[in-house]
C-alpha positions in Angstrom: 0.0 -0.2 0.1 1.1 3.5 -1.0 1.5 5.9 1.6 -0.9 8.2 -0.1 -3.7 5.3 0.0 -2.8 4.3 3.5 -3.7 8.3 4.6 -6.7 8.5 2.8 -7.7 5.0 4.6 -7.5 6.4 8.1 -11.1 7.4 9.7 -12.0 8.5 13.1 -12.8 6.2 15.8 -16.0 4.4 16.2 -17.9 6.8 18.9 -20.8 4.2 18.8 -18.4 1.2 20.2 -16.5 3.6 22.7 -20.2 4.3 24.2 -21.0 0.7 24.1 -17.7 0.0 25.9 -18.3 2.7 28.2 -21.4 1.3 29.2 -19.9 -2.2 29.8 -17.4 -0.9 32.3 -20.2 1.1 34.2 -22.4 -2.2 34.3 -19.4 -4.1 36.3 -19.4 -4.2 39.6 -17.0 -2.1 40.6 -17.1 1.6 41.3 -17.4 3.8 38.2 -14.2 4.5 36.4 -12.3 3.2 39.1 -9.8 1.6 37.1 -9.3 4.7 35.5 -6.6 4.8 32.4 -7.3 0.9 32.2 -10.6 1.9 31.4 -9.7 4.5 28.8 -7.4 2.4 27.0 -10.3 -0.2 26.5 -12.7 2.7 25.4 -10.0 3.9 22.9 -9.3 0.6 21.6 -13.0 0.0 21.2 -13.2 3.0 19.3 -10.1 2.0 16.9 -11.4 -1.6 16.1 -15.0 -0.6 15.9 -16.4 -3.2 18.4 -16.9 -3.0 22.2 -16.0 -7.2 22.1 -12.1 -6.7 22.7 -9.9 -9.2 22.6 -5.9 -8.9 23.2 -5.4 -12.4 23.6 -2.4 -12.7 20.7 0.0 -9.6 21.0 3.5 -9.2 19.6 6.4 -6.8 20.1 7.6 -5.7 16.5 11.6 -4.8 16.4 12.4 -2.4 14.0 16.1 -2.9 13.0 18.5 -0.5 11.3 22.2 1.1 11.4 22.8 4.8 11.0 25.6 6.5 9.4 25.9 9.2 11.9 28.2 6.8 14.5 31.4 7.5 12.2 31.1 10.6 14.5 32.1 8.8 17.9 28.5 9.5 19.2 27.9 6.0 20.8 29.6 3.7 23.4 29.6 1.2 21.4 30.6 0.0 17.7 27.7 -0.4 14.8 28.3 -4.2 15.0 26.2 -4.3 18.1 23.3 -3.7 16.2 23.2 -7.2 14.0 24.3 -9.0 17.3 21.2 -7.9 19.3 19.1 -8.6 16.2 20.1 -12.2 16.3 19.4 -12.3 20.4 16.1 -11.3 19.5 15.1 -14.5 18.4 17.3 -16.7 20.8 15.6 -15.1 23.8 19.0 -13.4 24.9 17.9 -10.0 24.8 16.4 -8.0 27.7 13.1 -7.4 25.3 12.7 -11.1 24.5 13.0 -12.1 27.9 10.1 -9.9 28.8 8.2 -10.9 25.8 8.4 -14.7 26.9 7.2 -13.9 30.2 4.3 -12.0 29.2 3.2 -14.5 26.4 3.9 -12.1 23.7 5.7 -12.8 20.3 8.7 -10.8 19.2 9.6 -10.3 15.5 12.5 -8.5 14.5 12.4 -7.0 11.4 15.7 -6.0 9.3 14.8 -2.8 7.4 18.6 -1.3 7.4 21.0 -3.3 9.5 24.4 -2.5 7.8 25.1 -6.7 7.1 22.4 -9.3 6.6 20.8 -10.9 9.8 17.9 -13.6 10.3 15.7 -11.1 11.2 12.4 -10.5 8.7 14.2 -9.0 5.6 12.3 -5.9 4.7 15.5 -3.7 4.0 15.6 -0.9 2.4 19.5 -0.3 2.7 22.5 -1.2 4.5 22.2 1.5 7.0 21.6 5.4 6.4 24.4 7.7 5.5 26.4 10.1 7.8 23.7 12.9 8.5 26.5 15.3 9.1 27.7 15.1 5.8 24.7 14.3 3.4 21.0 13.3 4.2 20.7 10.4 6.0 18.3 8.7 3.1 16.8 10.0 0.0 13.0 11.0 0.7 12.1 8.0 -1.6 13.8 5.6 0.7 11.9 7.5 3.5 8.4 6.6 2.0 9.5 3.1 1.1 10.5 2.7 4.7 7.1 3.8 6.1 5.1 1.6 3.6 6.8 -1.2 5.2 5.7 -0.2 8.4 2.3 0.3 7.1 2.1 -2.9 5.1 3.8 -4.9 8.2 0.5 -4.0 10.3 -1.7 -5.5 7.8 0.4 -8.6 7.5 0.7 -9.2 11.2 -3.2 -8.6 11.5 -4.2 -11.1 9.0 -2.0 -13.7 11.0 -4.3 -12.8 14.0 -2.3 -10.4 16.0 -4.6 -8.1 17.9 -2.5 -5.4 19.7 1.4 -4.8 18.8 4.1 -3.1 20.8 6.7 -1.1 18.8 10.4 -1.4 19.6 13.7 -0.7 17.9 17.5 -1.8 17.7 20.2 0.5 16.0 23.3 1.9 17.4 23.3 5.7 17.0 19.8 6.3 17.0 18.6 8.2 20.3 21.2 10.7 18.0 19.0 10.7 15.0 15.9 11.0 17.7 17.1 13.5 19.0 17.9 15.4 16.0 14.5 15.1 14.9 12.8 16.0 17.8 15.1 19.3 18.0 13.7 20.3 14.9 9.8 18.9 15.2 9.5 20.4 18.5 11.7 23.5 17.6 13.8 23.1 20.8 17.6 23.5 21.3 19.6 20.3 20.8 20.9 20.4 24.1 17.5 20.4 25.7 16.5 16.9 23.8 19.7 15.1 23.7 20.6 12.9 26.5 23.3 10.0 27.1 21.4 7.3 25.0 22.9 3.6 25.9 25.9 5.7 28.6 28.1 8.1 26.9 30.3 9.8 28.9 30.2 13.6 29.2 33.1 14.2 26.5 30.9 11.7 24.4 27.3 13.7 24.9 29.4 16.9 23.6 30.1 15.1 20.6 26.8 13.9 20.1 25.1 17.5 20.7 27.8 18.4 18.0 27.1 16.4 15.1 23.4 16.8 15.5 23.9 20.8 15.4 26.1 20.1 12.4 23.6 17.7 10.7 20.9 20.0 11.1 22.6 22.9 9.9 24.2 21.0 6.8 20.5 19.5 5.8 18.5 22.4 6.9 15.0 20.0 7.0 11.7 21.7 6.9 10.0 21.4 10.4 6.4 21.8 8.2 7.1 18.3 6.0 7.6 15.6 8.6 9.0 13.4 5.6 11.6 15.5 4.6 12.9 15.8 8.6 12.8 12.1 8.6 14.7 11.5 5.5 17.7 14.0 6.3 18.2 13.5 9.8 16.2 10.3 10.8 16.4 6.7 10.6 15.0 3.8 8.7 14.1 2.1 12.1 12.2 5.5 13.2 10.6 5.5 9.8 9.6 1.8 9.9 8.2 2.4 13.3 6.1 5.8 12.0 4.8 3.5 9.3 3.3 1.0 11.8 1.7 3.8 13.8 0.0 4.9 10.3 -0.8 1.0 9.5 -2.8 1.2 13.0 -5.1 3.5 11.5 -5.3 1.7 8.5 -5.8 -1.5 9.7 -7.8 -0.3 12.8 -5.2 -2.0 15.2 -3.9 -0.7 18.9 0.1 -0.1 18.5 1.7 0.6 22.0 4.2 3.6 21.8 7.6 2.8 23.7 9.8 5.4 25.1 11.7 8.0 23.6 12.6 6.6 19.8 9.2 5.4 19.4 7.5 8.2 20.6 9.6 10.4 17.8 8.1 7.7 15.3 4.6 8.5 16.6 4.9 12.1 16.2 6.2 12.0 12.8 3.1 9.7 12.2 0.8 12.3 13.7 2.6 15.2 11.4 1.6 13.0 8.4 -1.7 12.2 9.4 -3.3 14.1 12.6 -6.1 11.7 12.8 -3.6 8.4 13.5 -3.4 9.5 17.3 -6.5 7.7 17.9 -5.0 4.3 17.4 -2.1 4.8 19.8 -1.5 3.8 23.3 1.1 5.0 25.5 3.0 3.0 27.8 5.5 4.8 29.8 7.5 8.3 30.1 11.2 7.5 29.0 13.8 8.6 31.1 15.7 10.5 28.2 15.4 14.4 28.4 12.8 14.4 25.5 10.5 11.5 26.6 7.9 13.9 28.4 8.5 16.7 25.9 7.3 14.3 23.1 4.1 12.8 25.1 3.1 16.5 25.5 3.3 17.1 21.8 1.2 14.0 21.2 -1.3 15.0 23.8 -1.0 11.6 25.8 -0.3 10.6 29.3 1.8 7.6 30.1 0.5 5.3 32.7 4.4 3.8 33.9 6.7 6.1 35.4 9.8 3.5 35.7 12.7 5.4 34.5 13.4 3.5 32.1 15.4 4.0 29.0 16.5 0.6 27.6 14.6 1.4 24.3 13.8 -2.3 22.2 10.0 -1.9 23.2 10.6 -2.7 26.9 8.4 0.1 28.1 5.7 -0.9 25.6 5.7 -4.7 26.5 6.0 -3.6 30.5 2.1 -2.5 29.5 0.9 -5.7 28.3 0.5 -7.8 31.4 -1.3 -4.4 32.9 -3.8 -4.5 29.8 -4.0 -8.3 30.4 -5.5 -7.8 33.7 -8.0 -4.9 32.3 -9.3 -7.6 29.6 -9.8 -10.3 31.9 -11.8 -7.7 34.1 -13.5 -6.3 31.3 -14.5 -10.0 30.1 -15.2 -11.9 32.9 -16.3 -9.9 35.9 -20.0 -10.0 36.5 -22.3 -7.1 36.3 -24.4 -5.6 39.0 -27.3 -7.1 37.2 -25.6 -10.4 37.5 -24.9 -9.8 41.6 -28.6 -8.4 41.9 -27.0 -5.3 43.1 -28.1 -1.5 42.4 -26.0 0.1 40.0 -23.4 2.8 40.9 -24.8 6.2 39.7 -22.6 9.2 38.4 -22.5 12.0 40.7 -23.3 15.4 39.6 
């Protein structure tokens, strides 16, 4: 599906299904709205899927994996080869994210959208990594659009396989550098305010990272009002694939869970491409990265988890799954006031 076709298909959520979901929550034998955001998330999911009969039993974490040419500038603690190593570890249950997925009953699906070498991940490779954005645009506009379309199509493919909810994750050495660059441009905020230490940079390394981002922005002059231009010039293939997944959620009416900083940059990119797609996103946690809360505010979303996490790989998004499973059990199995012959709670004026 082309990007243009996808954007045309994204509709507003189903208000009738949302109201039916609210009525179901209010009929359950407990105080009204006493589960707070858990109830709100289910109402939102009902709007996305067009039905108040919610089933989140089959879920997956999708890992968009790609390398970034900007690592040449010494902006990372580790070398680029770590990207491919972690991609292989995803399927061997040797990464943090894959261990968490096994525990919560979610599949993990690594997508090789731009790793610098061939890997065992699902092959959706657009290029063998991006260019060094301090010397030229990270990718062409065509490559950015193709990567967006990979994410869109992937959601449709996974829906056909029976998945009901997807979490977003990523792996790509250097991607907090690209994410910080995009955030600075999209939010019109100084680079220093949105750039953190990533996987553990020294103070000297942080200064190199900030300098590289500033040089990349000055050289490429990304257009803040054109999110695809920003993505192509100072972004990454992993971010593009994730942004496509958020758009795909709107196309295929499936909830997509935002992880942390990098995932939120992708979510903002998708929203700037098509504002209505925000209705198909579920926030998970507030990233410890400096721009984590800024991005959620720009999205107009409030995340339920405050754990000071900044690992990435979708770990924050996966942490939300068991909470949603608890809500699912209550929503689908708990007795109503009518069942136990108890007078219903009434909203207070």
